[in-house]
C-alpha angles and dihedrals in degrees: 000000000000126000089256090060090055091047091052090050091047091053091046092056088060090061096049104113093176096067127097118225091258094049092048093050091048090052091049092050094050092047095047092049092056093039092053090061091055103037112001098183094051091048091050091049090051092051089055090057083073136240105269095232105067092177088071093061102284120226091338090068089059100051099079092064090072092063096096093047091050091051093045095056109005098170094051088050092048092049089055092047093045096042096078092232090122094051118211089344090076089081090064091061099044097079092044089052093049095050094043098047094040090068095066107009112033093155091060090052089051090050089060095049094108088062092055127092116245091257093049092049090055093045094045094059091065100064091039093054095037088064103027109027091120094051107099092202091059097043092047090049090054092049090049090050090052092049091051094050126090113273093252143125092275092056089051090051093050092047090051090050090049094055092047087072103023113058110225116251114243140029121293088255092054092046091050087056092052089052091054093051100040108141099207139026090252092052089048091054091050093046092048093053091046090049093049091049091051091055097057110117093009124132112274091233091056090047090050093052093047100047095044092097095042113107112260096248093051091040089058091050091054093050091048091055093047090050091050092049094047095061108189095334114115099322092159094081091051092047089050088051091052091051093046089050091052095246095135091152089074089070089064092054110096 
C-alpha cells in the first residue's frame, strides 16, 4: 500500500456514520500504526487533524500507536518532530518519542537533550533512569552531559533529578570532601547534589557537622532540599539548622 491509499482510508473513516466513537478511534489507531511504517510524517500529520470523537480521548488517544515507528527509526522520527513541519503539534509527539526510544536506546535520547526544552529535559531523565539506572554506560553519559552543560540552574535541577534515582557513591563525609575539591563549577554542582542526596534521612547532628564548612549559599541549598525531601516529618531540626547556619531566607520560602 502507498501513503495515498492510507490517506484515502483515513478520509473514508471520517464519513462512516455507522461507527461509535470507540469503533472509530480503534479504526484510526490501527490505520495510523500501519501508515506510520510506510510514511511516518504523513501519518503524524493526519493524527494532528484530530480524531473526530473527542470524547474517546481525542488526538492523545492516537499518539501511542507511533511507538513502534519511533523505535524502528528514532532519528528519522526525531528529525520530523524537530523540523517544525508539524507546527505546534510537534510538542505532542516529543514525550511519546522520549518514552518509546528510552526503552531501547537511552543514549540516543541523551544525545538529543540539547534540542529539548528545559521542562522536557527534566521529564526525560525519569523514564531513562527508571529503566537504566543500573547501567553504568547510561549513568556516566548523563554525568558527562551534566559536566558539558553551562553551570546554571537547569544543570542543578537535572543533577538533583539524577540523584533522586541514582544513589550517590560514597559516604556523606566522602562526598563533602568531593564538594570541597571540585575543579569546575559544573563539578561543584554535581558534587553538591550528590552530597545533599546522601544526607537525606541522616541525623540532624551529623548533617550539622558536615555542612558547617559548606559556603552559606550552598549550605542553604542543601537545607532547602532536605526540607523538601522530609515532607512533614520532623522539619523543626532542619529549620533550626537553617537558622543556626544563618540561612534566614529559607524561612520566607513557602
